[in-house]
Steps between C-alpha positions, in 0.01 A plus 500: 500500500553796266339517161822501295691175475875531567810284522451477875166326444671240281777447755238433769355211298842347443647657185882512492656847506654487155405582140209254502314754715546762227363251244194441719438872554533564128244232413261624767527857370437383146227242548338547841478877526199620697418158652479435874838454661381199703394310188828575321708381796302175528564429132868600522550267798359208297756572228778520760402166653449308173657689211503196270119518483519853353755444218231564236297757692418813300591728792746315720710295254803728522488503881468120506799465269705731720412304814593169338824633350598816689690759298638812667478835324866587473611859509602597147845653457582771249760433234826691531492606134226705331343383174543732196318834513481844337405834659355773280551856627722390786585855609129578546433208736553503878743253657230324705315396185823371346582301814156342491564385144847369588354287780230361270764409244657264757186289549554132408209528254624823332600484133528862380406848617455860394417836654303771320588875513193583714608255771475570873488295818208263557429183696688193379575605144554872446230686307628494143666164557485213252605149604495179295488184714517127437158335547414705808280799571559761772167645619669820620691511173160553339385732775191557710301668223506207258434603141526873566470638150453791264210536257461772237185557295528740206182657358453640151444843651745789449699644790290817458204299637616609847427867431182600677434143625725497807206506741327214317813286490573567866154379596534191281812405695340573836184301424656201328814420700546370855823488702634357823425198716129551560333700220326287237260566212131506586416318178708182490598336170546129438806373312612169354794499746264400782411170334866388492561157657778636725234673710351157569813284518726707727349559847668840551362630171156361581501707819602814304240475223245734663766764567625475141145543369442809717830662401477443124564825313651680802852630553739489794659781697857629482619564145195346330307736275252549216568799272358684205779632283639561155680238294749612236556211258824536305489156340213255448480134415308348213150404615474759776232687310648834597751744352781695670363799691357626831207321665296485819599197708448328837792352692455282809746344743386241755525131584320200645367670814429286810510181296867541411599629843356196676659258252838671552467485878405133523755365254782722628442352845499148356822568310668640812415184697605256230809692386668668799755758390749726679328798657636749247321321215205341677253673264651308208372159616380301200261221408620214283265469203513120527318519834128534569554838667701627206235391251223651712679834520564496127131445427396761759752755371379461142138531614588821689667637187193426292283655771711818489439512123127453560502795744656726237253378239215596733651843575546580131158362407331729755688807381445424131127458565487834684683664208269336250804379305688179433880492514669435168812360664597350838859439610572329833760307697575345841801614700477287819494140380695187410510334157639179352749622241812384318809673637825435311357172372368378838138500618483717809252672726551872438394725789438864411436695817426847374634434152327505161518204258703617198533202270552570130195696379314472834297814578495666840437819697764667717334781702677810627335701778195727528691778322724293273403294196474126479637311201345250261784260424588203286749249643830431329551157658835582657638184668713701746184640663329159477267668249385757755481877550413741781141516628503874561723787606584346836497669841779723629314594818341257745140551600613610847746752350224647283273554798773661708654728237220590254174692538165440335483863383839468323384179333176659379690803371729269301197322352337833408815613321482186284125532435416183694195462725516251788204325663611339828869416517737504794814704554722191466407486131619854430694537171811588706505139632599361160809490282513691172315268261683645199834408657371151585381448144835619367669226702298225329520590132639153437202338673197670337395715206263788579180510286322781682432682827214549744464832687265502805233771514247385766637256757288294740666327798405375845397762755 
């Protein structure tokens, strides 16, 4: 007998070959992970033989209910008509991304949609896609990197601080940041996030606690970064404690690390089993928020978002300590998440997959590329975009295309011409891979007001 329990094992002990098997596998994954297969099968067989005895069982109640009153998971059909939507910068967006949005707009749970000017093809929802749904959450509509976010710390140090300190700042980045799947900080920091009840109450999260602790304050690969740069503040808000001008700043982009990835994987699989969809939209399977699975994912997603924030806090704390300074202002936002929000008078679940919240007066950061500025923005609360804006410039070249058509020497020459130093970084993040951020920003004037810019000077990325 193999170590991993499968549907075949359940069939051997008498389980019917229908959706009840998926229910059983889901419960086993959630509550009996890591236990001996033989013990799990003995317990499952008892439930199969006398389900009425397990109606109130903390683990098996849902399986017992399904055995007593079998309910088949019916394949969901898409509506023929799309719900209302708006596309910003339509001529800048590839047809595949648009088609992905159109399919999502036909989901039975869809209420309203939008596509941002940085949009490009993704999995399930396109990157830059916004979808409001009725009491349902789509794990892949949030994305694998739950709570991926931007965080900007501005220091009361002039932009001229860089002059003569490049070597020092480079070493600060090297010594106080970690990237990729395996590198972690030697000196670990505790955080209030680890005392959250979700880590005790949800078995999957309990199993991920040690990993989350090890990875606190680290960044992922790909387009994740930590940068020293110059902020130009054109406008300031009352209470910021800073005046318009040029300042040293730190900008970071990363998410919830292995914690979020594992949450996304488990609950996407659960959604796919409980909500079968046509193959073309199978990544858009959803969880009803009135179900146990839906509530669990919602709690886990919010924990992952808070964990992503904690990671950024740790990154910025380490850098500020090395600088011997405290930031006077921090601006931050998620861009892979789902929120409960009012949309045209109805409470909805708003998925922003690679989109920045842009409610009236809401602050955010929209980065450019290594050689292009990012923008500090204030939302205008436009209902057509579901109070959203782009999350960056958006890719125009795939990672594979970058590797096949660009060279590292050309990328480094481009960086040198813009006075940017790169530590690490792969060819697929070359500035050429991204749209013109100025054009993207021009296509969303009705979505955000620009308060300032951030220009990268020393960029740290994964190897």
